C-alpha positions as CSV (number, residue, x, y, z in Angstrom):
1,X,18.2,3.5,-9.6
2,X,15.2,4.3,-7.3
3,X,12.8,2.5,-9.6
4,X,14.9,-0.6,-9.6
5,X,15.3,-0.7,-5.9
6,X,11.5,-0.2,-5.4
7,X,10.8,-3.0,-8.0
8,X,13.2,-5.3,-6.1
9,X,11.2,-5.1,-2.9
10,X,7.8,-5.8,-4.5
11,X,6.2,-9.1,-5.1
12,X,3.0,-9.7,-7.1
13,X,-0.1,-10.9,-5.3
14,X,-3.6,-11.7,-6.5
15,X,-6.7,-10.7,-4.6
16,X,-10.2,-12.0,-5.0
17,X,-13.3,-9.9,-4.8
18,X,-14.3,-9.3,-1.2
19,X,-10.8,-10.2,0.2
20,X,-9.4,-8.0,2.9
21,X,-5.9,-6.7,2.0
22,X,-5.3,-5.3,5.5
23,X,-7.5,-4.5,8.6
24,X,-7.7,-1.4,10.8
25,X,-6.1,-1.9,14.2
26,X,-3.5,-4.4,13.0
27,X,0.2,-3.6,12.6
28,X,1.1,-2.0,9.3
29,X,3.1,-4.5,7.3
30,X,2.6,-3.7,3.6
31,X,1.9,-1.1,1.0
32,X,0.5,-2.0,-2.5
33,X,0.7,-0.7,-6.0
34,X,-2.5,-1.7,-7.9
35,X,-1.8,-3.6,-11.2
36,X,-5.4,-4.6,-11.9
37,X,-8.8,-4.8,-10.2
38,X,-10.4,-2.3,-7.8
39,X,-9.9,-1.7,-4.1
40,X,-11.6,0.5,-1.5
41,X,-11.1,1.7,2.1
42,X,-14.0,-0.2,3.8
43,X,-14.3,2.3,6.5
44,X,-13.7,5.4,4.4
45,X,-15.8,7.7,2.4
46,X,-14.0,7.6,-0.9
47,X,-16.1,8.1,-4.0
48,X,-13.9,6.2,-6.5
49,X,-12.2,2.9,-6.0
50,X,-8.4,2.6,-6.3
51,X,-7.4,1.2,-9.7
52,X,-4.3,0.5,-11.8
53,X,-1.4,2.7,-10.8
54,X,-2.7,3.7,-7.3
55,X,-0.1,3.3,-4.6
56,X,-1.9,2.5,-1.3
57,X,-0.2,2.3,2.1
58,X,-0.2,4.0,5.5
59,X,3.4,5.1,5.4
60,X,3.5,6.8,8.8
61,X,2.3,3.5,10.4
62,X,4.7,1.4,8.3
63,X,7.7,3.5,9.4
64,X,6.8,3.6,13.1
65,X,5.2,0.2,13.4
66,X,1.9,1.5,14.7
67,X,-1.6,0.2,14.1
68,X,-3.5,0.8,10.8
69,X,-6.3,3.3,10.7
70,X,-8.0,1.8,7.6
71,X,-9.3,-1.5,6.2
72,X,-8.5,-2.1,2.5
73,X,-10.8,-4.4,0.6
74,X,-10.7,-5.8,-3.0
75,X,-14.0,-5.0,-4.8
76,X,-13.0,-6.4,-8.2
77,X,-10.5,-9.3,-8.4
78,X,-7.1,-8.2,-9.5
79,X,-3.4,-8.1,-8.5
80,X,-1.1,-5.8,-6.7
81,X,2.7,-5.3,-6.3
82,X,3.2,-5.7,-2.6
83,X,6.0,-4.1,-0.7
84,X,6.7,-5.5,2.9
85,X,7.5,-3.1,5.7
86,X,11.2,-4.1,6.0
87,X,11.8,-3.4,2.3
88,X,10.0,-0.1,2.4
89,X,12.0,1.0,5.4
90,X,15.2,0.1,3.7
91,X,14.1,2.0,0.6
92,X,13.3,5.1,2.6
93,X,16.7,4.8,4.4
94,X,18.5,4.7,1.1
95,X,16.4,7.5,-0.5
96,X,15.2,9.7,2.4
97,X,13.8,12.4,0.2
98,X,11.3,9.9,-1.2
99,X,9.6,9.5,2.1
100,X,8.4,13.1,1.9
101,X,6.2,12.2,-1.1
102,X,4.5,9.5,0.9
103,X,4.2,10.9,4.4
104,X,0.8,11.7,5.9
105,X,-1.0,10.0,3.0
106,X,-2.9,6.8,2.8
107,X,-2.7,6.6,-1.0
108,X,-1.1,8.2,-4.0
109,X,-2.6,8.1,-7.4
């Protein structure tokens, strides 16, 4: 049931190499699940890019509507399943235990 609900709030979006997915300082509006391609935090010190299966989002900021602390950039063209803030908030309201898995993280692999 949780999986179906999560799938229902996600839409597929394609990103080109070099495209910014979101920018630091802007309001948190989305989280993404990488389907293909590679993505990095532009202002981070990560060693490996995010690839297929990585869930990326600033959940604390999505829940409280605050500004993002990272910039996510596509480094190899690909696609993501994108969840909008309203859908994620509804999902977490229906399944409050799920939020614990995502809190205080910027990504989940």
